[in-house]
TORNU-409790 format. One record per residue: chain; x, y, z of N, C-alpha, C in turn. Coordinates in steps of 0.2 Angstrom, whole numbers. Layout:
// TORNU-409790
- A|X|Y|Z|X|Y|Z|X|Y|Z
...
// end
This chain:
// TORNU-409790
- A|229|554|744|232|555|751|239|552|751
- A|243|555|755|250|553|756|251|547|761
- A|255|543|760|257|537|765|263|539|768
- A|263|540|775|269|540|779|269|534|783
- A|275|530|783|276|524|785|281|523|791
- A|279|521|797|283|520|803|288|515|801
- A|294|515|803|299|510|802|304|509|808
- A|307|503|807|312|501|813|319|504|811
- A|320|509|813|326|513|811|332|509|814
- A|338|509|810|344|507|813|347|514|815
- A|350|515|821|352|521|823|358|521|828
- A|362|526|829|367|526|834|365|525|841
- A|369|522|845|368|523|852|370|530|854
- A|367|533|859|367|540|860|374|543|860
- A|379|539|864|385|542|865|390|542|858
- A|387|538|853|391|538|847|388|542|841
- A|383|546|842|379|549|837|383|555|834
- A|387|558|838|391|564|835|396|561|830
- A|399|556|832|405|553|828|402|550|821
- A|396|547|822|393|543|816|390|548|811
- A|386|553|814|382|558|809|387|561|805
- A|385|562|798|389|565|793|385|569|788
- A|388|573|784|385|577|779|382|572|773
- A|377|573|769|375|569|764|380|568|759
- A|379|562|755|385|560|750|386|565|745
- A|380|569|743|381|573|737|383|580|738
- A|385|582|744|387|589|745|394|589|745
- A|398|584|745|405|584|745|408|579|740
- A|414|580|738|417|575|733|421|570|737
- A|425|566|734|428|560|737|434|563|741
- A|438|568|739|443|570|743|440|574|749
- A|435|578|749|432|581|755|430|576|760
- A|427|570|757|424|565|761|430|561|765
- A|436|560|761|442|557|765|444|562|770
- A|444|568|769|447|573|774|442|573|780
- A|435|573|779|430|573|785|431|567|789
- A|432|561|786|432|555|789|438|553|792
- A|444|557|791|450|555|793|451|554|801
- A|453|549|803|453|548|810|447|546|814
- A|442|545|810|435|543|813|432|537|809
- A|434|532|812|432|525|809|424|524|809
- A|421|528|814|414|527|815|409|532|810
- A|412|536|807|409|541|802|404|537|797
- A|398|539|796|394|536|791|396|537|784
- A|401|541|783|404|542|777|407|536|774
- A|409|531|778|412|525|776|406|520|773
- A|400|522|774|394|519|771|392|522|765
- A|391|529|765|389|532|759|394|535|754
- A|400|535|756|406|537|752|411|531|753
- A|410|525|752|415|520|754|421|520|750
- A|422|524|744|428|524|741|433|527|745
- A|432|530|751|437|533|755|441|528|759
- A|438|522|759|442|516|762|446|512|757
- A|446|515|751|450|511|745|456|516|743
- A|460|513|739|466|518|737|464|524|733
- A|468|529|734|467|535|730|466|534|723
- A|462|537|719|461|537|712|456|531|710
- A|453|527|715|448|522|713|442|525|710
- A|440|522|705|434|524|702|428|523|707
- A|424|528|708|419|528|713|413|523|711
- A|413|521|705|408|517|702|411|510|701
- A|416|508|704|419|501|703|415|497|708
- A|415|490|706|411|485|710|413|485|717
- A|420|486|718|423|485|725|420|491|729
- A|419|497|726|416|502|730|409|500|733
- A|405|498|729|398|496|732|398|490|737
- A|403|485|735|404|480|740|406|482|747
- A|411|487|747|414|490|753|408|494|757
- A|404|497|753|399|501|757|394|496|760
- A|392|491|757|388|486|760|391|482|766
- A|398|481|765|401|478|771|401|482|777
- A|403|489|775|403|494|781|397|494|784
- A|391|494|781|385|495|784|383|489|788
- A|385|483|786|383|477|790|387|477|796
- A|394|479|796|398|479|802|395|484|807
- A|393|490|804|390|495|809|384|492|812
- A|379|489|808|373|486|811|374|481|816
- A|380|477|815|381|472|820|386|474|826
- A|388|481|826|392|483|831|388|486|837
- A|392|487|843|389|490|848|388|498|848
- A|390|501|842|389|508|841|382|509|839
- A|378|504|837|371|505|834|366|501|838
- A|360|502|836|354|498|839|349|499|833
- A|344|494|833|338|494|829|332|494|833
- A|327|499|831|321|500|835|317|493|835
- A|314|491|841|310|485|841|303|486|837
- A|301|492|838|294|494|835|295|499|829
- A|291|499|824|291|504|819|289|511|822
- A|293|516|820|292|522|824|293|528|819
- A|290|534|821|291|540|817|295|545|822
- A|298|550|819|302|555|823|300|562|821
- A|302|567|826|302|574|824|310|576|823
- A|311|579|818|318|581|817|318|589|816
- A|322|592|820|323|599|820|330|601|818
- A|331|606|814|337|609|812|337|616|814
- A|342|619|817|343|626|818|349|628|815
- A|349|633|811|354|636|807|354|644|808
- A|359|647|810|359|654|811|353|657|815
- A|351|653|820|345|655|824|338|653|821
- A|338|651|815|332|649|811|330|642|812
- A|325|640|814|323|633|815|319|630|809
- A|320|624|808|316|620|802|314|613|805
- A|308|612|806|306|606|810|301|602|806
- A|302|595|805|298|591|801|297|584|804
- A|294|579|800|293|573|802|298|568|799
- A|301|564|802|306|559|799|302|552|799
- A|301|549|793|297|543|793|299|540|786
- A|296|535|784|296|532|777|290|535|773
- A|292|535|766|286|537|761|286|531|756
- A|281|531|752|280|526|748|282|526|741
- A|286|521|738|288|521|731|282|522|727
- A|276|518|729|270|519|724|268|526|724
- A|268|530|729|266|537|729|271|541|725
- A|277|539|725|282|542|720|280|541|713
- A|279|534|712|278|532|705|271|535|702
- A|266|536|707|259|538|705|258|546|706
- A|263|549|707|263|557|707|259|559|713
- A|259|555|719|257|558|725|263|562|728
- A|269|560|727|275|563|728|277|567|722
- A|276|573|721|278|577|715|285|579|715
- A|288|578|709|294|580|707|295|587|704
- A|300|590|704|301|596|701|307|597|697
- A|311|591|697|318|592|694|320|586|690
- A|323|587|684|326|581|680|332|578|684
- A|332|572|684|338|568|687|343|567|682
- A|350|565|684|355|564|680|356|556|680
- A|356|553|674|357|545|674|362|542|678
- A|368|545|678|374|543|681|373|542|689
- A|370|548|691|369|548|699|363|543|700
- A|358|543|696|353|538|697|356|531|698
- A|360|529|693|363|522|693|367|521|699
- A|371|526|701|375|525|707|371|524|713
- A|366|528|715|362|527|721|358|521|721
- A|356|519|715|352|512|714|356|507|716
- A|362|507|714|367|501|715|369|501|723
- A|370|507|726|371|507|733|365|504|737
- A|359|505|735|353|503|738|352|495|738
- A|354|493|732|353|486|730|359|482|734
- A|365|484|734|370|481|737|369|481|745
- A|367|486|748|366|487|755|360|484|758
- A|355|483|753|348|481|756|346|487|761
- A|347|493|759|345|498|764|345|505|760
- A|341|509|763|341|516|761|344|520|766
- A|351|522|765|355|524|770|354|531|772
- A|351|535|767|350|542|768|343|545|767
- A|340|549|771|334|552|769|334|557|764
- A|328|558|761|327|563|756|323|569|760
- A|323|575|757|319|580|760|313|582|756
- A|307|581|759|301|583|756|297|588|759
- A|293|592|756|289|597|759|281|596|758
- A|277|599|762|270|598|761|267|605|763
- A|261|606|761|257|612|763|255|612|770
- A|256|617|774|256|617|781|249|615|784
- A|249|611|789|244|607|792|244|608|799
- A|238|611|802|238|613|809|238|606|814
- A|235|601|812|235|595|816|242|592|816
- A|246|592|811|253|589|810|257|594|814
- A|256|600|814|260|605|817|259|604|825
- A|253|602|827|252|601|834|256|595|837
- A|256|590|833|260|584|835|268|586|835
- A|270|590|830|277|592|830|279|596|837
- A|274|600|838|275|605|844|275|600|851
- A|270|596|851|270|592|857|276|587|858
- A|278|584|853|283|580|853|290|583|856
- A|291|589|854|297|593|856|297|594|864
- A|291|593|867|291|594|874|294|588|878
- A|296|583|874|299|577|878|306|577|877
- A|310|573|881|317|572|880|319|570|873
- A|324|572|870|326|570|864|330|564|864
- A|330|561|858|335|555|857|342|557|855
- A|342|563|851|349|566|849|348|573|849
- A|354|576|852|354|584|851|362|585|850
- A|363|587|844|370|588|843|371|594|838
- A|377|597|839|378|603|834|384|601|830
- A|383|601|824|389|599|819|394|604|818
- A|399|602|815|405|607|814|403|613|810
- A|398|613|806|396|619|803|391|623|807
- A|390|622|813|386|626|818|379|624|817
- A|377|620|813|369|618|813|368|613|818
- A|363|614|822|360|610|828|355|605|825
- A|356|599|826|351|593|824|349|590|830
- A|342|590|831|339|587|837|333|582|834
- A|333|576|837|328|571|835|324|569|841
- A|317|568|841|313|565|846|309|560|843
- A|307|555|847|303|549|844|296|551|846
- A|291|550|841|284|552|842|281|547|846
- A|276|549|851|273|544|855|268|539|851
- A|264|542|847|259|538|843|260|539|836
- A|264|534|833|266|534|826|260|533|822
- A|256|529|823|251|527|819|246|533|818
- A|244|536|824|240|542|824|243|548|819
- A|249|549|820|252|554|816|252|552|808
- A|254|546|807|253|543|800|247|544|797
- A|241|543|801|235|544|798|233|551|797
- A|236|556|800|235|563|798|237|565|791
- A|242|561|788|245|562|782|240|560|776
- A|235|556|778|230|554|774|226|560|771
- A|226|565|775|222|571|772|227|576|768
- A|233|574|767|238|578|763|238|575|756
- A|236|579|752|235|577|745|242|575|741
- A|247|580|742|253|579|739|259|581|743
- A|264|577|742|271|579|745|275|581|739
- A|280|586|741|284|588|735|291|587|737
- A|295|584|732|302|583|733|306|590|733
- A|309|591|739|313|597|740|321|595|738
- A|323|590|741|330|588|740|331|581|740
- A|334|578|735|335|571|735|331|567|729
- A|331|571|724|327|568|718|331|561|716
- A|337|561|716|341|555|714|340|549|718
- A|339|551|725|338|545|730|331|543|729
- A|326|547|728|319|545|726|319|541|720
- A|322|543|715|321|539|709|325|532|710
- A|331|532|713|334|526|715|330|521|719
- A|326|524|724|322|519|728|317|516|723
- A|314|520|719|309|517|714|312|512|710
- A|318|513|707|321|508|703|323|502|706
- A|325|503|712|327|497|716|321|493|718
- A|316|496|720|310|492|721|307|488|715
- A|308|492|709|305|488|703|310|483|701
- A|317|483|702|321|478|700|320|472|705
- A|319|473|711|319|468|716|312|464|716
- A|307|468|714|300|466|713|297|462|719
- A|299|465|725|297|462|731|292|467|735
- A|288|464|739|283|468|743|287|469|750
- A|284|473|754|287|475|761|291|481|761
- A|296|481|765|300|487|766|303|490|761
- A|305|486|755|308|489|750|304|494|746
- A|298|494|747|293|499|744|292|505|748
- A|296|506|753|296|512|757|303|515|757
- A|304|522|757|311|524|758|310|530|763
- A|316|532|766|316|537|772|315|544|769
- A|312|548|773|311|555|771|310|560|777
- A|312|566|777|310|571|782|305|575|779
- A|299|576|781|294|580|778|293|587|782
- A|294|592|779|294|599|782|288|603|779
- A|285|606|784|280|611|782|283|616|777
- A|279|619|772|282|624|767|285|630|771
- A|281|632|776|283|638|779|290|638|782
- A|292|632|784|299|631|787|305|631|781
- A|303|631|775|308|629|770|312|636|768
- A|318|635|766|322|640|763|326|638|758
- A|326|641|752|329|639|746|335|644|745
- A|341|641|744|347|645|741|348|645|734
- A|352|649|731|353|648|724|357|642|723
- A|356|640|716|361|634|714|364|637|708
- A|371|638|709|375|642|704|378|637|698
- A|380|640|693|382|636|687|390|638|686
- A|394|633|683|400|635|680|400|631|673
- A|404|635|669|405|632|662|412|631|661
- A|414|624|660|421|622|660|425|626|654
- A|422|626|648|426|628|642|421|632|638
- A|423|638|636|419|643|632|421|641|625
- A|417|642|620|418|641|613|423|646|610
- A|424|651|613|429|656|611|433|659|617
- A|438|663|616|441|666|622|437|670|627
- A|438|670|633|434|674|638|433|681|635
- A|438|684|633|437|691|630|432|691|624
- A|432|687|620|428|687|614|421|685|616
- A|420|680|621|413|678|624|410|684|627
- A|414|688|631|412|694|634|409|699|629
- A|413|700|624|411|705|619|404|702|616
- A|404|696|614|397|693|612|391|694|616
- A|393|693|623|387|694|628|385|701|628
- A|390|706|628|389|713|628|385|715|621
- A|386|712|616|382|713|610|375|711|610
- A|373|706|614|366|704|615|362|706|620
- A|366|708|626|363|710|632|366|716|635
- A|362|719|640|365|725|643|369|723|649
- A|375|722|648|380|719|653|383|725|656
- A|383|724|663|386|730|667|391|727|672
- A|397|730|673|401|728|678|398|729|685
- A|400|725|690|397|725|696|402|723|702
- A|401|726|708|405|724|713|401|719|718
- A|395|718|716|391|713|720|389|707|716
- A|392|701|718|392|695|714|385|691|715
- A|380|694|719|374|691|721|368|695|717
- A|364|692|713|359|695|710|354|698|715
- A|351|703|714|347|707|719|339|705|718
- A|338|702|712|331|701|710|330|696|705
- A|324|693|705|322|688|700|323|690|693
- A|326|686|689|328|688|682|335|691|681
- A|338|693|686|345|695|686|350|689|687
- A|356|689|684|361|685|685|367|689|685
- A|372|686|689|379|689|689|384|684|686
- A|389|686|682|393|682|678|400|684|680
- A|404|679|682|412|680|683|416|677|677
- A|419|681|674|423|679|668|429|684|668
- A|435|680|666|441|684|665|443|689|671
- A|441|686|677|443|690|683|439|695|686
- A|433|696|682|428|702|684|421|699|684
- A|417|703|688|410|701|689|406|706|684
- A|400|704|681|396|708|677|389|705|679
- A|384|710|678|377|708|680|373|710|673
- A|367|706|673|363|707|667|356|704|669
- A|351|707|665|344|704|666|343|700|660
- A|340|694|662|338|689|657|332|691|653
- A|331|689|647|325|691|643|319|688|646
- A|314|691|646|307|688|648|306|682|644
- A|302|677|647|300|671|644|295|673|638
- A|295|669|633|291|670|628|284|666|629
- A|283|663|634|277|659|635|275|660|643
- A|269|658|645|267|658|652|269|651|656
- A|273|647|652|275|640|655|279|642|662
- A|277|638|667|280|640|674|287|638|674
- A|290|633|669|297|631|669|301|637|665
- A|298|639|660|301|644|656|302|651|660
- A|297|652|664|298|658|668|303|657|674
- A|306|652|675|311|651|680|317|654|677
- A|321|657|682|328|660|680|332|655|676
- A|332|648|679|336|643|676|334|642|669
- A|327|642|668|325|641|661|326|647|656
- A|326|653|659|327|659|655|335|659|653
- A|339|657|658|346|656|657|348|651|651
- A|344|646|651|345|641|645|343|644|639
- A|338|647|639|335|650|632|340|656|630
- A|343|660|635|346|666|633|354|664|631
- A|357|660|635|364|659|635|366|652|634
- A|363|647|638|366|640|637|365|637|631
- A|359|637|628|358|634|621|361|638|615
- A|359|644|615|362|648|609|369|650|609
- A|372|651|614|379|653|615|384|648|617
- A|382|643|620|386|638|623|385|631|620
- A|379|630|616|377|623|613|376|618|619
- A|373|620|625|372|616|630|364|614|630
- A|362|609|626|355|607|625|352|604|631
- A|356|599|635|354|596|640|358|596|646
- A|357|601|651|362|601|657|362|595|661
- A|358|590|660|358|584|664|364|580|662
- A|366|580|655|371|576|653|377|579|650
- A|377|586|649|382|589|646|388|590|651
- A|394|587|649|400|588|654|403|595|654
- A|400|600|650|403|606|650|400|611|655
- A|395|608|659|392|613|664|392|609|670
- A|393|612|676|393|609|682|389|614|687
- A|388|612|693|383|615|698|387|616|704
- A|386|622|707|389|624|714|383|626|719
- A|382|623|724|377|625|729|378|632|732
- A|373|635|733|373|642|735|377|643|742
- A|377|638|746|380|638|753|387|639|752
- A|390|637|746|398|638|746|399|645|744
- A|395|649|742|396|656|741|399|658|734
- A|399|664|733|402|666|726|410|666|726
- A|413|666|732|420|665|732|422|658|729
- A|418|653|730|419|647|727|419|647|719
- A|414|651|717|414|653|710|420|656|707
- A|422|661|711|429|664|709|434|659|709
- A|435|655|714|440|651|714|441|646|708
- A|435|643|706|435|638|701|437|641|694
- A|436|647|693|438|651|687|445|653|688
- A|447|656|693|454|659|694|459|653|694
- A|457|647|696|462|641|696|461|637|690
- A|457|640|685|457|636|678|453|630|678
- A|448|629|683|444|623|682|438|625|678
- A|436|631|677|431|633|673|433|640|670
- A|429|642|665|430|649|661|425|654|663
- A|419|651|665|413|656|667|410|653|673
- A|408|657|677|404|656|683|397|660|683
- A|392|657|684|385|661|684|382|661|691
- A|381|666|694|378|667|701|370|668|699
- A|366|664|702|359|664|701|355|667|707
- A|349|669|705|344|671|710|340|665|712
- A|339|664|719|336|658|721|329|657|718
- A|327|650|717|320|648|715|316|649|721
- A|310|651|721|306|652|727|302|645|728
- A|299|644|734|295|638|735|289|639|731
- A|286|645|730|280|645|726|281|643|719
- A|287|644|716|289|642|710|290|634|709
- A|293|632|715|293|624|715|286|621|715
- A|282|624|719|275|621|719|271|622|713
- A|272|627|709|269|629|703|271|624|698
- A|277|623|697|280|618|692|278|611|694
- A|278|609|700|276|602|702|269|601|701
- A|265|606|703|257|605|702|255|605|695
- A|259|608|690|258|608|683|260|601|680
- A|264|597|684|266|591|681|273|592|677
- A|276|597|678|282|599|674|288|598|678
- A|294|599|675|300|597|678|305|603|677
- A|309|605|682|314|610|681|320|607|678
- A|324|611|675|331|609|674|335|606|680
- A|340|602|679|343|600|685|346|605|689
- A|347|604|696|350|608|700|347|615|700
- A|341|615|701|337|622|701|336|625|708
- A|337|620|713|336|622|720|341|619|725
- A|343|623|729|348|621|734|344|623|741
- A|343|617|745|340|618|751|345|618|757
- A|344|622|762|349|623|767|345|625|774
- A|346|622|779|352|617|781|350|610|778
- A|356|606|778|355|599|775|354|595|781
- A|351|589|780|350|584|785|356|580|786
- A|357|577|792|363|573|793|362|566|792
- A|366|563|789|366|556|787|368|551|793
- A|365|545|793|368|540|798|364|540|804
- A|359|545|806|356|545|812|350|540|812
- A|346|540|806|341|535|806|341|531|799
- A|342|525|799|344|521|793|338|516|792
- A|336|516|785|330|511|784|333|505|781
- A|332|499|784|334|492|781|328|489|778
- A|330|485|773|324|481|771|327|474|769
// end
């Protein structure tokens, strides 16, 4: 059974919510964070991307960065811009993007459930990002941002979600990207939490590094109490939508022309005007100013990971042709979320930041569940969930 834990959220007073709420730390780089927070001293980016308050060029893993983030959170918690709930609570969180709603439960989940595979993972994490988020948690004594989990649809939980939305909301704001974020407080948090005792598994959708960091922080502190819980928004699977997570290759082992010839010798490579794959098993490649499409070879086994397009890509191209054995740690590969579109892939290649871009077909929610239930792990950055949660609206202190 899954544990869902009500918590005393630190949250903005209503009139400051729009200024405080921000995008998650991992969808932007430092320069983008600086631009978004410019002129807005209340933005929660000052907590989750604290390097923006330090000189240009600062190492985002320097001690002063983590100290600044902790100082900024303490100042925010002590300010009139925020309040902390008197009683532990749960919330309903709805996002609307392009007319499509996605609605779930915002509460805390258990580190023990994560460690004991009640919360199932589907993706390998990258050590550098684990270390970074663990350090932020320890310095701040807080889980500043929620993760996104999913669960198999449940009628009783759906009923609570629907009933709660009939009340007045705590927050209702539309972000600059057009996504509407609405949050309600649940009347009976304990009754809702008890419904999750009938849910066998939760599945990590977005936030693997924050989950792992929460586990590591709890182990390091070896304390009981709130440190053993971390915030999550739990969505029914029917509400979830996965976009592609695309790849770029910084440096090819030969010239782009020679690599293209080598690809053409191995696979049926076809020029295309459409940079988005139309079906599972197909990829599109941008190289030397042109797009090509090809079908990946069928997997050699029935393993649910090897059947993924990202697994088939590794078997066909990454390992044999680019010597990329571990995408988690190899600096020659990087990842571009599908929300940025294929124009972003063209840009990074055309501007010389990479020599090859690969446009992927999205992983399905059924594939995610199959891999998780089998106790297997996908390659890193196999799924991109959209819309993203807003950070700073409900913060978990311990």
